[in-house]
N, CA, C and O atoms as a GROMACS GRO file, in nm:
protein
  356
    1UNK      N    1   1.358  -4.449   7.962
    1UNK     CA    2   1.336  -4.517   7.847
    1UNK      C    3   1.493  -4.503   7.758
    1UNK      O    4   1.574  -4.414   7.784
    2UNK      N    5   1.514  -4.610   7.649
    2UNK     CA    6   1.661  -4.589   7.629
    2UNK      C    7   1.661  -4.501   7.484
    2UNK      O    8   1.765  -4.500   7.418
    3UNK      N    9   1.564  -4.442   7.445
    3UNK     CA   10   1.552  -4.341   7.321
    3UNK      C   11   1.483  -4.232   7.367
    3UNK      O   12   1.365  -4.208   7.345
    4UNK      N   13   1.572  -4.155   7.444
    4UNK     CA   14   1.522  -3.998   7.464
    4UNK      C   15   1.514  -3.917   7.360
    4UNK      O   16   1.565  -3.951   7.253
    5UNK      N   17   1.444  -3.791   7.375
    5UNK     CA   18   1.462  -3.706   7.272
    5UNK      C   19   1.578  -3.627   7.229
    5UNK      O   20   1.596  -3.576   7.118
    6UNK      N   21   1.660  -3.623   7.341
    6UNK     CA   22   1.786  -3.577   7.304
    6UNK      C   23   1.890  -3.667   7.243
    6UNK      O   24   1.983  -3.623   7.176
    7UNK      N   25   1.871  -3.806   7.272
    7UNK     CA   26   1.931  -3.904   7.180
    7UNK      C   27   1.895  -3.888   7.053
    7UNK      O   28   1.977  -3.870   6.963
    8UNK      N   29   1.771  -3.893   7.037
    8UNK     CA   30   1.710  -3.863   6.888
    8UNK      C   31   1.774  -3.762   6.800
    8UNK      O   32   1.808  -3.778   6.683
    9UNK      N   33   1.785  -3.642   6.884
    9UNK     CA   34   1.828  -3.517   6.820
    9UNK      C   35   1.962  -3.526   6.789
    9UNK      O   36   2.009  -3.484   6.683
   10UNK      N   37   2.034  -3.586   6.889
   10UNK     CA   38   2.200  -3.626   6.864
   10UNK      C   39   2.224  -3.681   6.735
   10UNK      O   40   2.306  -3.633   6.658
   11UNK      N   41   2.137  -3.807   6.704
   11UNK     CA   42   2.152  -3.882   6.599
   11UNK      C   43   2.120  -3.812   6.491
   11UNK      O   44   2.205  -3.797   6.403
   12UNK      N   45   1.983  -3.754   6.476
   12UNK     CA   46   1.974  -3.668   6.348
   12UNK      C   47   2.072  -3.547   6.329
   12UNK      O   48   2.111  -3.523   6.215
   13UNK      N   49   2.100  -3.494   6.403
   13UNK     CA   50   2.232  -3.394   6.399
   13UNK      C   51   2.371  -3.470   6.346
   13UNK      O   52   2.438  -3.402   6.268
   14UNK      N   53   2.408  -3.565   6.370
   14UNK     CA   54   2.530  -3.609   6.337
   14UNK      C   55   2.478  -3.701   6.212
   14UNK      O   56   2.577  -3.699   6.138
   15UNK      N   57   2.413  -3.751   6.169
   15UNK     CA   58   2.368  -3.831   6.058
   15UNK      C   59   2.269  -3.737   5.968
   15UNK      O   60   2.295  -3.726   5.848
   16UNK      N   61   2.167  -3.675   6.018
   16UNK     CA   62   2.106  -3.596   5.903
   16UNK      C   63   2.108  -3.448   5.877
   16UNK      O   64   2.019  -3.379   5.828
   17UNK      N   65   2.232  -3.410   5.923
   17UNK     CA   66   2.280  -3.266   5.902
   17UNK      C   67   2.205  -3.171   5.996
   17UNK      O   68   2.263  -3.068   6.030
   18UNK      N   69   2.104  -3.191   6.032
   18UNK     CA   70   2.026  -3.101   6.116
   18UNK      C   71   1.938  -3.162   6.207
   18UNK      O   72   1.891  -3.270   6.170
   19UNK      N   73   1.895  -3.108   6.344
   19UNK     CA   74   1.804  -3.207   6.436
   19UNK      C   75   1.667  -3.213   6.370
   19UNK      O   76   1.579  -3.287   6.412
   20UNK      N   77   1.655  -3.148   6.285
   20UNK     CA   78   1.509  -3.137   6.223
   20UNK      C   79   1.510  -3.246   6.090
   20UNK      O   80   1.408  -3.311   6.070
   21UNK      N   81   1.580  -3.256   6.038
   21UNK     CA   82   1.598  -3.340   5.915
   21UNK      C   83   1.577  -3.496   5.933
   21UNK      O   84   1.660  -3.580   5.902
   22UNK      N   85   1.453  -3.522   5.988
   22UNK     CA   86   1.430  -3.644   6.023
   22UNK      C   87   1.396  -3.748   5.928
   22UNK      O   88   1.382  -3.865   5.965
   23UNK      N   89   1.380  -3.706   5.786
   23UNK     CA   90   1.353  -3.786   5.696
   23UNK      C   91   1.464  -3.836   5.608
   23UNK      O   92   1.438  -3.906   5.510
   24UNK      N   93   1.589  -3.801   5.643
   24UNK     CA   94   1.717  -3.805   5.552
   24UNK      C   95   1.725  -3.956   5.574
   24UNK      O   96   1.688  -4.006   5.680
   25UNK      N   97   1.780  -4.039   5.454
   25UNK     CA   98   1.792  -4.182   5.482
   25UNK      C   99   1.903  -4.220   5.580
   25UNK      O  100   1.901  -4.318   5.653
   26UNK      N  101   2.000  -4.128   5.572
   26UNK     CA  102   2.112  -4.170   5.691
   26UNK      C  103   2.046  -4.143   5.826
   26UNK      O  104   2.080  -4.216   5.920
   27UNK      N  105   1.977  -4.067   5.843
   27UNK     CA  106   1.914  -4.054   5.980
   27UNK      C  107   1.849  -4.154   6.009
   27UNK      O  108   1.875  -4.210   6.115
   28UNK      N  109   1.753  -4.202   5.929
   28UNK     CA  110   1.688  -4.316   5.953
   28UNK      C  111   1.752  -4.434   5.984
   28UNK      O  112   1.721  -4.504   6.080
   29UNK      N  113   1.846  -4.458   5.901
   29UNK     CA  114   1.936  -4.578   5.919
   29UNK      C  115   2.029  -4.583   6.062
   29UNK      O  116   2.057  -4.687   6.123
   30UNK      N  117   2.061  -4.473   6.093
   30UNK     CA  118   2.132  -4.440   6.213
   30UNK      C  119   2.032  -4.480   6.321
   30UNK      O  120   2.059  -4.564   6.407
   31UNK      N  121   1.921  -4.419   6.312
   31UNK     CA  122   1.816  -4.450   6.427
   31UNK      C  123   1.754  -4.589   6.433
   31UNK      O  124   1.718  -4.645   6.537
   32UNK      N  125   1.746  -4.639   6.313
   32UNK     CA  126   1.699  -4.793   6.325
   32UNK      C  127   1.831  -4.877   6.373
   32UNK      O  128   1.814  -4.986   6.427
   33UNK      N  129   1.946  -4.833   6.354
   33UNK     CA  130   2.082  -4.915   6.386
   33UNK      C  131   2.081  -4.895   6.560
   33UNK      O  132   2.105  -4.992   6.632
   34UNK      N  133   2.058  -4.792   6.604
   34UNK     CA  134   2.052  -4.775   6.728
   34UNK      C  135   1.960  -4.869   6.808
   34UNK      O  136   1.991  -4.939   6.904
   35UNK      N  137   1.828  -4.855   6.740
   35UNK     CA  138   1.719  -4.957   6.794
   35UNK      C  139   1.768  -5.064   6.804
   35UNK      O  140   1.773  -5.118   6.915
   36UNK      N  141   1.821  -5.130   6.681
   36UNK     CA  142   1.852  -5.263   6.674
   36UNK      C  143   1.960  -5.303   6.764
   36UNK      O  144   1.957  -5.417   6.809
   37UNK      N  145   2.058  -5.223   6.797
   37UNK     CA  146   2.157  -5.286   6.881
   37UNK      C  147   2.100  -5.289   7.023
   37UNK      O  148   2.138  -5.378   7.099
   38UNK      N  149   1.999  -5.185   7.070
   38UNK     CA  150   1.919  -5.206   7.186
   38UNK      C  151   1.880  -5.315   7.197
   38UNK      O  152   1.926  -5.382   7.290
   39UNK      N  153   1.779  -5.375   7.103
   39UNK     CA  154   1.680  -5.494   7.097
   39UNK      C  155   1.786  -5.616   7.110
   39UNK      O  156   1.756  -5.720   7.168
   40UNK      N  157   1.898  -5.596   7.056
   40UNK     CA  158   1.984  -5.734   7.034
   40UNK      C  159   2.048  -5.753   7.182
   40UNK      O  160   2.086  -5.864   7.217
   41UNK      N  161   2.057  -5.652   7.259
   41UNK     CA  162   2.094  -5.666   7.369
   41UNK      C  163   2.010  -5.696   7.475
   41UNK      O  164   2.052  -5.743   7.581
   42UNK      N  165   1.871  -5.667   7.448
   42UNK     CA  166   1.778  -5.702   7.543
   42UNK      C  167   1.749  -5.876   7.517
   42UNK      O  168   1.728  -5.950   7.613
   43UNK      N  169   1.752  -5.922   7.386
   43UNK     CA  170   1.746  -6.045   7.342
   43UNK      C  171   1.860  -6.133   7.377
   43UNK      O  172   1.857  -6.256   7.369
   44UNK      N  173   1.950  -6.067   7.412
   44UNK     CA  174   2.067  -6.154   7.472
   44UNK      C  175   2.022  -6.202   7.617
   44UNK      O  176   2.064  -6.312   7.653
   45UNK      N  177   1.938  -6.126   7.707
   45UNK     CA  178   1.903  -6.142   7.819
   45UNK      C  179   1.772  -6.244   7.829
   45UNK      O  180   1.763  -6.343   7.901
   46UNK      N  181   1.686  -6.200   7.750
   46UNK     CA  182   1.551  -6.251   7.746
   46UNK      C  183   1.520  -6.318   7.614
   46UNK      O  184   1.453  -6.268   7.524
   47UNK      N  185   1.582  -6.447   7.615
   47UNK     CA  186   1.547  -6.530   7.497
   47UNK      C  187   1.433  -6.585   7.434
   47UNK      O  188   1.425  -6.627   7.319
   48UNK      N  189   1.329  -6.580   7.536
   48UNK     CA  190   1.212  -6.619   7.496
   48UNK      C  191   1.100  -6.501   7.472
   48UNK      O  192   0.980  -6.528   7.472
   49UNK      N  193   1.143  -6.388   7.454
   49UNK     CA  194   1.074  -6.271   7.435
   49UNK      C  195   1.066  -6.270   7.272
   49UNK      O  196   1.157  -6.222   7.204
   50UNK      N  197   0.942  -6.332   7.211
   50UNK     CA  198   0.928  -6.359   7.071
   50UNK      C  199   0.854  -6.241   7.014
   50UNK      O  200   0.857  -6.240   6.891
   51UNK      N  201   0.793  -6.150   7.066
   51UNK     CA  202   0.746  -6.020   7.036
   51UNK      C  203   0.834  -5.936   7.012
   51UNK      O  204   0.820  -5.863   6.914
   52UNK      N  205   0.946  -5.926   7.093
   52UNK     CA  206   1.077  -5.836   7.040
   52UNK      C  207   1.134  -5.880   6.943
   52UNK      O  208   1.178  -5.812   6.850
   53UNK      N  209   1.141  -6.008   6.956
   53UNK     CA  210   1.223  -6.092   6.839
   53UNK      C  211   1.177  -6.048   6.701
   53UNK      O  212   1.251  -6.011   6.610
   54UNK      N  213   1.040  -6.058   6.699
   54UNK     CA  214   0.983  -6.000   6.577
   54UNK      C  215   0.973  -5.853   6.543
   54UNK      O  216   0.959  -5.811   6.428
   55UNK      N  217   0.980  -5.791   6.633
   55UNK     CA  218   1.003  -5.635   6.597
   55UNK      C  219   1.133  -5.614   6.552
   55UNK      O  220   1.151  -5.549   6.449
   56UNK      N  221   1.246  -5.671   6.627
   56UNK     CA  222   1.394  -5.647   6.552
   56UNK      C  223   1.386  -5.718   6.409
   56UNK      O  224   1.433  -5.657   6.313
   57UNK      N  225   1.343  -5.811   6.395
   57UNK     CA  226   1.331  -5.878   6.250
   57UNK      C  227   1.268  -5.773   6.170
   57UNK      O  228   1.321  -5.746   6.062
   58UNK      N  229   1.168  -5.713   6.203
   58UNK     CA  230   1.107  -5.597   6.115
   58UNK      C  231   1.196  -5.456   6.082
   58UNK      O  232   1.198  -5.391   5.977
   59UNK      N  233   1.259  -5.437   6.193
   59UNK     CA  234   1.367  -5.301   6.194
   59UNK      C  235   1.470  -5.352   6.125
   59UNK      O  236   1.537  -5.275   6.057
   60UNK      N  237   1.498  -5.480   6.130
   60UNK     CA  238   1.627  -5.494   6.021
   60UNK      C  239   1.615  -5.513   5.879
   60UNK      O  240   1.709  -5.499   5.801
   61UNK      N  241   1.454  -5.556   5.834
   61UNK     CA  242   1.415  -5.519   5.715
   61UNK      C  243   1.400  -5.419   5.671
   61UNK      O  244   1.417  -5.402   5.550
   62UNK      N  245   1.355  -5.302   5.768
   62UNK     CA  246   1.304  -5.163   5.721
   62UNK      C  247   1.471  -5.105   5.680
   62UNK      O  248   1.497  -5.058   5.570
   63UNK      N  249   1.567  -5.118   5.784
   63UNK     CA  250   1.704  -5.044   5.762
   63UNK      C  251   1.758  -5.110   5.621
   63UNK      O  252   1.811  -5.038   5.537
   64UNK      N  253   1.740  -5.257   5.599
   64UNK     CA  254   1.764  -5.316   5.460
   64UNK      C  255   1.699  -5.238   5.350
   64UNK      O  256   1.771  -5.191   5.262
   65UNK      N  257   1.589  -5.222   5.348
   65UNK     CA  258   1.506  -5.158   5.250
   65UNK      C  259   1.549  -5.026   5.231
   65UNK      O  260   1.544  -4.991   5.113
   66UNK      N  261   1.592  -4.933   5.316
   66UNK     CA  262   1.626  -4.800   5.315
   66UNK      C  263   1.777  -4.816   5.273
   66UNK      O  264   1.820  -4.724   5.202
   67UNK      N  265   1.850  -4.900   5.300
   67UNK     CA  266   2.007  -4.909   5.252
   67UNK      C  267   2.006  -4.948   5.097
   67UNK      O  268   2.088  -4.907   5.015
   68UNK      N  269   1.910  -5.027   5.074
   68UNK     CA  270   1.894  -5.066   4.904
   68UNK      C  271   1.836  -4.961   4.841
   68UNK      O  272   1.854  -4.951   4.720
   69UNK      N  273   1.766  -4.871   4.903
   69UNK     CA  274   1.738  -4.749   4.810
   69UNK      C  275   1.835  -4.645   4.806
   69UNK      O  276   1.838  -4.559   4.717
   70UNK      N  277   1.922  -4.653   4.912
   70UNK     CA  278   2.041  -4.558   4.912
   70UNK      C  279   2.112  -4.598   4.816
   70UNK      O  280   2.147  -4.517   4.730
   71UNK      N  281   2.147  -4.724   4.810
   71UNK     CA  282   2.263  -4.787   4.709
   71UNK      C  283   2.212  -4.765   4.579
   71UNK      O  284   2.300  -4.761   4.493
   72UNK      N  285   2.091  -4.748   4.538
   72UNK     CA  286   2.049  -4.757   4.403
   72UNK      C  287   2.052  -4.590   4.350
   72UNK      O  288   2.076  -4.561   4.233
   73UNK      N  289   2.028  -4.508   4.437
   73UNK     CA  290   2.000  -4.352   4.428
   73UNK      C  291   2.172  -4.290   4.453
   73UNK      O  292   2.215  -4.205   4.376
   74UNK      N  293   2.233  -4.327   4.533
   74UNK     CA  294   2.366  -4.274   4.561
   74UNK      C  295   2.463  -4.351   4.615
   74UNK      O  296   2.477  -4.357   4.737
   75UNK      N  297   2.538  -4.414   4.535
   75UNK     CA  298   2.651  -4.512   4.613
   75UNK      C  299   2.742  -4.449   4.708
   75UNK      O  300   2.781  -4.517   4.803
   76UNK      N  301   2.782  -4.325   4.693
   76UNK     CA  302   2.874  -4.289   4.786
   76UNK      C  303   2.816  -4.261   4.916
   76UNK      O  304   2.866  -4.303   5.020
   77UNK      N  305   2.726  -4.201   4.910
   77UNK     CA  306   2.631  -4.156   5.045
   77UNK      C  307   2.603  -4.325   5.120
   77UNK      O  308   2.617  -4.343   5.240
   78UNK      N  309   2.566  -4.420   5.036
   78UNK     CA  310   2.581  -4.549   5.088
   78UNK      C  311   2.691  -4.584   5.140
   78UNK      O  312   2.674  -4.630   5.253
   79UNK      N  313   2.822  -4.582   5.100
   79UNK     CA  314   2.937  -4.645   5.118
   79UNK      C  315   2.965  -4.562   5.266
   79UNK      O  316   3.022  -4.620   5.359
   80UNK      N  317   2.918  -4.418   5.276
   80UNK     CA  318   2.972  -4.346   5.378
   80UNK      C  319   2.897  -4.384   5.499
   80UNK      O  320   2.963  -4.386   5.603
   81UNK      N  321   2.776  -4.414   5.506
   81UNK     CA  322   2.690  -4.447   5.616
   81UNK      C  323   2.720  -4.587   5.641
   81UNK      O  324   2.700  -4.624   5.757
   82UNK      N  325   2.768  -4.684   5.547
   82UNK     CA  326   2.834  -4.805   5.595
   82UNK      C  327   2.945  -4.800   5.688
   82UNK      O  328   2.959  -4.863   5.793
   83UNK      N  329   3.018  -4.718   5.634
   83UNK     CA  330   3.155  -4.685   5.726
   83UNK      C  331   3.151  -4.634   5.848
   83UNK      O  332   3.224  -4.668   5.941
   84UNK      N  333   3.041  -4.527   5.851
   84UNK     CA  334   3.012  -4.437   5.974
   84UNK      C  335   2.986  -4.541   6.091
   84UNK      O  336   3.052  -4.553   6.194
   85UNK      N  337   2.857  -4.627   6.042
   85UNK     CA  338   2.794  -4.719   6.130
   85UNK      C  339   2.861  -4.849   6.181
   85UNK      O  340   2.843  -4.912   6.285
   86UNK      N  341   2.940  -4.871   6.083
   86UNK     CA  342   3.034  -5.010   6.096
   86UNK      C  343   2.961  -5.119   6.065
   86UNK      O  344   2.979  -5.224   6.127
   87UNK      N  345   2.871  -5.111   5.967
   87UNK     CA  346   2.777  -5.189   5.916
   87UNK      C  347   2.852  -5.264   5.810
   87UNK      O  348   2.951  -5.210   5.760
   88UNK      N  349   2.809  -5.396   5.767
   88UNK     CA  350   2.877  -5.466   5.667
   88UNK      C  351   2.755  -5.524   5.555
   88UNK      O  352   2.644  -5.568   5.584
   89UNK      N  353   2.810  -5.509   5.434
   89UNK     CA  354   2.710  -5.592   5.323
   89UNK      C  355   2.765  -5.702   5.279
   89UNK      O  356   2.705  -5.773   5.198
   0.00000   0.00000   0.00000
C-alpha cells in the first residue's frame, strides 16, 4: 500500500513535531497532501475512476477547511506550512 505506518510516522514527525502528534493541523495537512498527490497520479492513469475522483475532491475540501482554520488562528503557522509543502493560495 502507498501509505504505510512508517510513512505516516515520518510525516507526523516532520510536520507535527512528534510521531504521536497526529492531531496537529500541520500534520493533518501534510498527510492529506500526500494522499492527494497519490490520488492525482492514479487519476492521470485511470481517467474514468469516478469514485476516486470524488474521494480526491473530498480530501481537497478537508485540506482547504483545515488551512482556513489555521489561517484564522495563526497566520505564521499557515504561511510556514504553505511554504514547506509548496502549496499556493
